[in-house]
C-alpha positions as CSV (number, residue, x, y, z in Angstrom):
1,M,7.3,19.1,71.1
2,S,10.8,20.8,71.3
3,T,11.1,22.0,67.9
4,E,9.2,25.6,66.6
5,P,6.3,24.3,65.0
6,A,6.2,26.7,62.1
7,L,9.8,25.0,61.7
8,M,8.2,21.4,60.9
9,T,7.0,20.3,57.4
10,L,3.4,20.4,56.5
11,T,2.9,16.8,56.9
12,A,4.6,16.7,60.1
13,V,2.7,19.2,61.7
14,A,-0.6,17.9,60.2
15,Q,0.0,14.8,61.8
16,A,0.9,16.4,65.1
17,I,-2.2,18.1,65.5
18,A,-4.1,15.2,64.3
19,A,-2.1,12.9,67.3
20,K,-3.1,16.0,69.7
21,Q,0.7,16.8,70.1
22,L,0.3,20.2,69.2
23,S,-2.7,22.5,69.3
24,S,-3.8,24.5,65.9
25,R,-3.5,27.7,68.3
26,E,0.0,26.5,69.3
27,V,1.1,26.1,65.5
28,T,-0.9,29.0,64.3
29,R,0.5,31.2,67.3
30,S,4.1,30.2,65.9
31,C,3.6,31.3,62.5
32,L,2.1,34.5,63.5
33,H,5.2,35.1,65.7
34,R,7.3,34.7,62.5
35,I,5.3,36.2,60.4
36,A,5.7,39.5,63.0
37,E,9.5,39.0,62.8
38,W,10.0,38.6,58.9
39,Q,7.2,40.7,57.5
40,P,8.6,43.9,57.8
41,K,11.8,42.4,56.2
42,L,10.5,40.3,53.5
43,N,7.2,42.4,52.4
44,A,5.9,38.6,51.5
45,F,2.1,38.9,52.8
46,M,-0.6,41.0,51.3
47,A,-2.9,40.7,54.6
48,V,-1.8,39.2,57.4
49,E,-5.6,37.7,59.4
50,A,-4.0,36.8,62.8
51,E,-7.0,37.1,64.5
52,A,-9.4,35.6,62.2
53,A,-6.7,32.7,62.1
54,L,-6.5,32.2,65.9
55,K,-10.6,32.1,66.2
56,A,-10.3,29.2,63.5
57,A,-7.7,27.5,65.2
58,D,-9.6,27.6,68.4
59,E,-12.7,26.4,66.6
60,A,-10.6,23.5,64.8
61,D,-9.2,22.8,68.5
62,A,-12.4,22.4,69.8
63,A,-13.7,20.1,67.1
64,L,-11.0,17.6,67.6
65,A,-11.4,17.5,71.2
66,Q,-15.2,16.3,70.4
67,G,-13.7,14.0,67.6
68,A,-14.7,15.7,64.7
69,N,-11.6,15.4,62.2
70,R,-11.9,17.5,59.3
71,G,-9.5,15.9,57.0
72,V,-5.5,15.6,56.6
73,L,-4.8,19.2,57.2
74,H,-7.1,19.7,60.0
75,G,-6.4,23.1,61.8
76,V,-3.2,23.7,59.8
77,P,-2.6,27.2,59.0
78,L,-1.8,28.5,55.5
79,A,-1.5,31.7,53.0
80,H,-1.7,31.4,49.3
81,K,-1.0,34.2,46.4
82,D,-3.4,36.6,46.4
83,M,-5.1,35.3,43.0
84,Y,-7.6,32.8,44.6
85,Y,-10.6,33.9,45.0
86,D,-12.1,33.3,48.5
87,A,-15.5,34.0,49.3
88,G,-16.2,37.2,51.0
89,K,-12.4,38.1,51.0
90,V,-10.6,40.7,48.8
91,A,-8.0,39.2,45.9
92,T,-5.9,42.2,44.8
93,C,-4.3,40.0,42.1
94,G,-1.3,41.8,43.1
95,S,-2.9,45.0,41.3
96,L,-4.5,48.5,41.6
97,I,-7.3,47.5,39.4
98,R,-8.5,44.5,41.7
99,R,-7.4,46.2,45.1
100,D,-11.0,45.9,46.3
101,F,-12.2,43.0,44.2
102,V,-14.0,40.9,46.9
103,A,-14.8,37.3,45.6
104,T,-18.1,36.3,45.6
105,S,-17.1,32.5,45.4
106,T,-14.1,30.1,46.1
107,S,-11.6,28.6,43.7
108,T,-11.8,25.0,43.5
109,A,-7.9,24.4,44.6
110,L,-8.7,26.5,47.9
111,A,-12.3,24.9,48.7
112,R,-10.7,21.4,48.4
113,L,-7.7,22.5,50.8
114,K,-10.4,24.1,53.3
115,D,-12.6,20.7,52.8
116,A,-9.3,18.7,54.3
117,G,-9.1,21.5,57.3
118,A,-6.6,24.1,56.5
119,I,-7.4,27.6,57.8
120,R,-6.5,30.7,56.4
121,L,-3.4,33.0,57.9
122,G,-3.7,35.7,54.7
123,S,-3.1,36.5,51.5
124,L,0.2,36.4,50.0
125,Q,2.2,38.9,47.8
126,M,2.3,38.3,43.8
127,A,3.9,40.0,40.8
128,E,1.0,42.0,39.2
129,F,-1.8,39.8,37.5
130,A,0.7,37.4,37.7
131,Y,2.8,38.6,34.7
132,G,6.8,39.0,36.0
133,P,9.2,36.6,36.8
134,T,11.1,38.7,39.6
135,G,9.0,39.4,42.2
136,H,8.8,42.9,41.7
137,N,5.4,44.9,41.9
138,A,5.1,48.6,40.7
139,H,2.0,49.0,43.1
140,Y,2.9,47.2,46.5
141,G,6.9,46.9,46.3
142,A,8.9,44.0,45.6
143,V,9.2,41.1,47.6
144,R,12.5,40.0,49.3
145,N,14.4,36.6,49.5
146,P,14.8,36.0,53.2
147,W,18.6,34.3,51.9
148,S,19.2,37.6,51.2
149,L,17.3,40.7,51.3
150,D,18.8,42.6,48.7
151,R,18.1,39.8,46.3
152,I,14.8,38.9,44.0
153,T,12.3,36.2,45.0
154,G,11.6,35.4,41.4
155,G,7.8,35.8,40.3
156,S,5.1,35.4,39.7
157,S,4.4,33.9,42.9
158,S,7.0,35.7,45.0
159,G,5.2,36.0,48.2
160,S,4.8,32.5,48.3
161,G,8.3,31.4,47.8
162,S,9.6,34.0,50.5
163,A,6.8,33.3,53.0
164,V,7.4,29.2,52.3
165,A,11.2,29.9,52.6
166,A,11.0,31.8,55.7
167,R,8.8,29.1,57.3
168,L,5.9,31.8,57.8
169,T,3.6,29.4,56.1
170,F,3.9,25.6,55.3
171,A,3.1,25.3,52.2
172,A,1.3,28.1,49.6
173,L,-0.4,28.0,46.6
174,G,1.1,29.4,43.5
175,S,0.3,29.4,39.5
176,D,2.9,28.5,37.0
177,T,2.1,29.9,33.3
178,G,5.8,30.2,32.6
179,G,7.7,29.4,35.2
180,S,5.9,31.3,38.3
181,I,6.3,28.1,40.6
182,R,9.6,26.9,39.8
183,M,11.5,29.9,39.5
184,P,10.6,31.4,43.1
185,A,11.5,27.7,44.2
186,H,14.5,28.0,42.6
187,F,15.8,31.6,44.0
188,C,14.2,31.2,47.3
189,G,15.2,27.0,48.3
190,V,12.1,25.6,48.6
191,T,9.8,22.7,46.8
192,G,7.5,23.9,43.9
193,L,5.4,21.8,41.8
194,K,4.3,22.8,38.2
195,V,1.5,20.4,37.4
196,T,0.6,18.8,33.9
197,F,-1.8,21.4,32.3
198,G,-5.5,20.3,33.7
199,R,-4.0,18.2,36.9
200,I,-5.7,20.5,39.2
201,S,-8.8,23.0,38.6
202,R,-8.4,26.6,37.8
203,A,-11.9,27.5,38.9
204,G,-11.8,30.9,40.7
205,A,-7.9,31.4,40.2
206,M,-7.4,34.5,38.1
207,P,-6.3,34.1,34.9
208,L,-3.5,35.1,32.9
209,S,-3.5,32.5,29.9
210,Q,-6.1,30.2,29.0
211,S,-4.2,27.2,27.6
212,L,-0.8,27.8,29.8
213,D,-2.1,28.5,33.3
214,T,-1.5,25.8,36.0
215,V,-2.2,25.7,39.8
216,G,0.0,24.1,42.1
217,P,2.2,24.4,45.5
218,L,5.4,25.4,47.1
219,A,6.6,23.8,50.2
220,R,9.1,22.3,51.8
221,T,9.3,18.9,50.7
222,A,8.3,16.8,47.7
223,E,6.1,15.0,50.3
224,D,4.1,17.9,51.4
225,C,3.6,18.8,47.7
226,A,2.2,15.3,47.0
227,L,-0.2,15.6,49.8
228,L,-1.4,19.2,48.6
229,L,-1.6,17.7,45.1
230,G,-3.8,14.5,45.9
231,L,-6.0,16.8,47.9
232,M,-6.6,19.2,44.5
233,A,-6.2,17.2,41.7
234,G,-8.9,15.6,39.4
235,A,-12.0,16.8,37.5
236,D,-14.2,19.8,38.4
237,P,-17.5,20.7,36.6
238,E,-16.7,24.3,37.4
239,D,-13.4,24.0,35.0
240,P,-13.9,22.3,31.7
241,T,-10.0,21.8,31.3
242,A,-9.5,19.9,34.7
243,S,-8.9,16.6,33.4
244,A,-10.6,12.8,34.9
245,V,-7.5,11.2,34.5
246,P,-7.1,9.0,37.6
247,V,-5.5,10.5,40.6
248,A,-2.5,8.6,41.7
249,D,-1.3,7.7,45.6
250,Y,0.8,10.7,45.2
251,M,2.0,9.9,49.3
252,A,2.9,6.8,48.6
253,A,4.8,7.5,45.4
254,T,7.1,9.5,47.5
255,Q,8.4,6.5,49.4
256,A,9.8,4.5,46.2
257,S,13.2,3.9,45.2
258,L,15.0,5.2,42.5
259,K,17.0,1.9,41.5
260,G,16.0,1.2,38.1
261,L,14.7,4.9,37.4
262,K,16.2,5.9,34.3
263,I,16.7,10.2,34.1
264,G,17.6,12.0,31.2
265,V,20.2,15.2,31.2
266,P,19.7,17.3,28.3
267,K,22.8,17.5,25.8
268,S,22.0,21.2,25.2
269,F,20.2,24.3,25.9
270,Y,19.6,23.7,29.6
271,V,23.3,23.0,30.2
272,D,24.4,26.0,28.0
273,D,25.7,29.1,29.0
274,L,25.2,28.5,32.9
275,D,26.3,30.3,36.1
276,P,29.3,28.4,37.3
277,E,27.9,27.5,40.2
278,V,24.7,26.5,38.9
279,A,26.6,24.3,36.9
280,G,28.4,22.7,39.5
281,V,25.2,22.3,41.6
282,L,23.9,20.2,38.3
283,D,26.7,18.2,38.6
284,D,26.4,17.2,42.5
285,T,22.7,16.7,41.8
286,I,23.6,13.9,39.2
287,A,25.9,12.6,41.5
288,V,23.4,12.1,44.2
289,L,20.8,10.7,41.9
290,K,23.6,8.2,40.8
291,R,24.3,7.2,44.5
292,E,20.9,6.4,45.0
293,G,20.4,4.3,42.1
294,A,18.9,6.2,39.3
295,D,20.7,5.7,35.8
296,I,21.5,8.8,34.1
297,V,21.7,9.1,30.5
298,K,22.0,12.0,28.0
299,V,19.0,13.1,25.8
300,D,18.8,15.2,22.9
301,L,15.8,17.2,22.9
302,P,14.1,19.3,20.2
303,D,15.0,22.5,19.4
304,Q,14.1,24.7,22.4
305,R,14.3,27.9,21.2
306,Q,11.2,27.5,19.1
307,I,9.3,25.8,21.8
308,S,10.0,28.7,23.8
309,S,8.8,31.3,21.3
310,A,6.0,29.6,21.2
311,C,5.3,30.0,24.5
312,Q,5.9,33.5,24.6
313,L,3.3,33.9,21.6
314,V,0.7,32.0,23.4
315,L,1.0,34.1,26.4
316,A,1.5,37.3,25.0
317,V,-1.7,37.2,23.1
318,E,-3.8,35.3,26.1
319,A,-3.1,37.7,28.5
320,A,-3.7,40.8,26.2
321,A,-7.2,39.2,25.7
322,F,-8.0,38.8,29.0
323,H,-6.5,42.4,30.0
324,K,-8.3,44.4,26.7
325,R,-10.8,46.4,28.5
326,W,-9.0,47.6,31.1
327,L,-6.2,48.2,28.5
328,I,-8.7,50.4,27.0
329,E,-10.1,51.9,30.1
330,R,-7.4,51.9,32.7
331,P,-4.2,52.1,31.1
332,Q,-2.9,54.1,33.9
333,D,-3.7,51.5,36.7
334,Y,-1.2,49.1,35.3
335,G,2.8,49.1,36.0
336,A,4.7,50.4,33.2
337,Q,6.4,47.1,32.6
338,V,3.4,44.8,32.8
339,L,1.6,47.7,30.8
340,A,4.5,47.1,28.2
341,R,3.9,43.6,27.8
342,L,0.1,43.3,27.5
343,Q,0.3,45.8,24.8
344,N,2.7,44.1,22.9
345,G,0.3,41.0,22.8
346,L,-2.1,43.3,21.4
347,A,0.1,43.5,18.4
348,I,0.4,40.0,17.2
349,S,-1.9,39.0,14.8
350,G,-4.4,36.1,14.8
351,V,-2.5,34.1,12.5
352,T,0.4,34.0,14.5
353,Y,-1.2,32.9,17.3
354,L,-3.2,30.3,15.7
355,E,0.4,28.9,14.2
356,A,1.9,28.8,17.7
357,L,-1.0,27.1,19.0
358,R,-1.4,24.1,16.3
359,W,2.5,24.1,16.5
360,R,2.0,22.3,20.2
361,G,0.6,18.9,19.0
362,P,3.8,18.1,17.1
363,A,6.4,19.4,19.6
364,L,4.7,17.5,22.3
365,A,5.4,14.6,19.9
366,A,8.8,15.2,19.4
367,H,9.3,15.8,23.1
368,I,7.6,12.1,23.8
369,A,9.9,10.7,21.2
370,A,13.2,12.4,22.4
371,T,12.3,11.0,26.1
372,A,10.7,7.6,25.3
373,G,13.7,5.7,27.1
374,V,13.6,7.7,30.4
375,D,11.3,8.4,33.3
376,A,12.1,11.9,33.8
377,V,14.5,14.9,32.6
378,L,16.8,16.8,34.9
379,A,17.5,20.5,33.9
380,P,18.3,23.7,36.0
381,V,15.1,25.8,37.2
382,S,17.2,29.3,35.6
383,P,20.7,29.7,34.5
384,V,21.2,31.8,37.1
385,P,21.3,32.3,41.2
386,A,19.1,35.0,42.5
387,P,20.3,38.7,40.7
388,T,19.8,41.8,43.2
389,I,16.6,43.5,43.3
390,A,18.2,46.7,42.0
391,E,19.5,44.9,38.9
392,S,16.7,43.5,37.9
393,D,14.2,46.7,38.3
394,I,14.5,47.1,34.4
395,G,10.7,48.3,34.3
396,A,9.7,48.8,30.7
397,A,13.2,49.6,29.8
398,P,14.2,48.2,25.9
399,D,16.1,45.3,27.4
400,A,13.2,44.4,30.0
401,E,11.8,41.8,27.9
402,A,15.6,40.3,27.6
403,V,16.3,40.1,31.1
404,I,12.8,38.2,31.5
405,Q,13.6,35.8,28.7
406,R,16.9,34.8,30.5
407,L,15.6,34.2,34.1
408,T,12.5,32.0,32.2
409,R,14.5,30.2,29.4
410,F,14.5,26.9,31.0
411,T,10.8,27.0,32.4
412,R,8.7,28.5,29.4
413,T,8.9,25.3,27.2
414,I,7.6,23.2,29.7
415,N,4.4,25.2,30.1
416,Y,4.0,25.2,26.4
417,L,4.3,21.7,26.4
418,G,2.3,21.0,29.1
419,L,4.2,18.7,31.1
420,P,4.5,18.2,35.0
421,S,7.9,19.6,36.5
422,L,9.0,19.2,40.3
423,A,11.7,22.1,41.7
424,V,14.2,20.8,44.3
425,P,16.4,22.5,46.4
426,A,19.7,21.2,45.1
427,G,22.8,23.3,46.4
428,F,23.7,27.0,47.5
429,T,26.4,29.3,46.0
430,K,29.2,30.1,47.9
431,A,27.2,33.5,48.9
432,G,24.7,31.3,50.4
433,L,21.8,31.6,47.9
434,P,19.8,28.6,47.3
435,V,19.8,26.8,43.6
436,G,17.3,24.6,42.4
437,M,16.9,21.8,39.9
438,Q,13.8,20.1,37.9
439,L,12.2,17.1,36.9
440,I,10.4,17.3,34.1
441,G,7.9,14.4,33.7
442,R,5.5,12.9,31.4
443,S,1.8,14.2,31.4
444,F,0.0,13.6,34.3
445,D,3.0,11.3,35.9
446,E,3.5,13.5,38.9
447,A,4.1,10.6,40.9
448,T,7.4,9.8,39.1
449,V,8.9,13.3,39.5
450,L,7.7,13.6,43.2
451,A,9.3,9.9,43.9
452,I,12.7,11.2,42.6
453,G,12.6,14.6,44.2
454,A,11.6,12.7,47.7
455,A,14.7,10.2,47.3
456,F,16.8,13.3,46.6
457,Q,15.6,14.9,49.4
458,R,16.2,11.9,51.6
459,A,19.5,11.9,50.5
460,T,20.2,15.8,50.8
461,D,19.4,18.5,53.6
462,F,19.0,21.7,51.3
463,H,15.3,21.7,51.7
464,E,15.7,21.8,55.8
465,R,18.1,24.7,56.0
466,V,16.3,27.8,57.1
467,P,17.3,31.3,56.3
468,V,18.2,33.5,59.6
469,A,16.4,36.8,60.3
470,A,18.8,39.7,59.6
């Protein structure tokens, strides 16, 4: 094939391997070549496992030659956020505390991708314990944005966003507790899916917040996300919060037309205080969706600031509870910002936490009522394009929390409500920085947001643009 294999989409490369148009070795070598070129600039990988990946690729090719196809990802090399336990492999979780932690079991999400034939390229960088929205890491250094090396990637799935954007891996698992898949998708110009709470098992994935965490993919297209979701979704005896709601045919959904769909645009909050170029991309996105046959209507959502505040409370307490022992025994091993945020969580009362939890039902009911007439809601992922690493490196400074809240104010609310949201590349600034938009759906209706995202991507080419090595 004429194109460099690493530049293909996940769906296309999987089909090419299955059809024996490309070997797994050729594809893996292509990814490793790009990793060798980009990794020194980006710091996107925690570990590159080149020899093991090539050996696994050869085994995949040999199996296919004998007629043994392991699944739809047979021989496809992938790398994931370094918080997914893989038996016998180190999972640092971006921390010093777990620098040498060797997993004894494999996470369900990872196991399901392996069962479909995927092979391992290595592990990807992340914010320490997935608790940071910028991509800074006090222990392993910042991950850099391939579109502009002095800019942040977004976090906490920083390596995932950077590596997918630079075409070092065809897709990568991230996690989204307050925006940690969608923000790297927005800042790095890739597609990221935050699923409904409970849609994908979290067994064997490092916890941060038990009632907010979700597992999901970052990839190049909505179609690629649909492929991965179909493989990972569904009940799991290892995770009682994983839902048994039937798994839709997400790949079929990506072929649907937008005709007859109603998409809501919020009247306030998500359109307030936007960077002018982000506002321009929102207008352009609305125009494309209209042209493709969608009906755009204004929606009046409940007070999102209250929802955002409730999410912050829940996250702070649940994260502090998980880390309590280490906070007592090993406080010196945390980065300053993560330590300060975790300690803040210890100071919140049980009554305040329970009130924030109990309000979730009424808040979701109010959202459902406000959006009853639409199939999905369109909103920016963040009010700004990627800031520089230097200007967002605020550590534990007094205004650190304010900087974090500004970046994440459009994503946290969705986690609190437990809804699905697909972030898609929707434009670029004059300086060449990507801008993403998110499509917020109904509970367990990932199919509709994937359908809208795929239709948008058929009409635009933002997701096809590739950063050039400096």
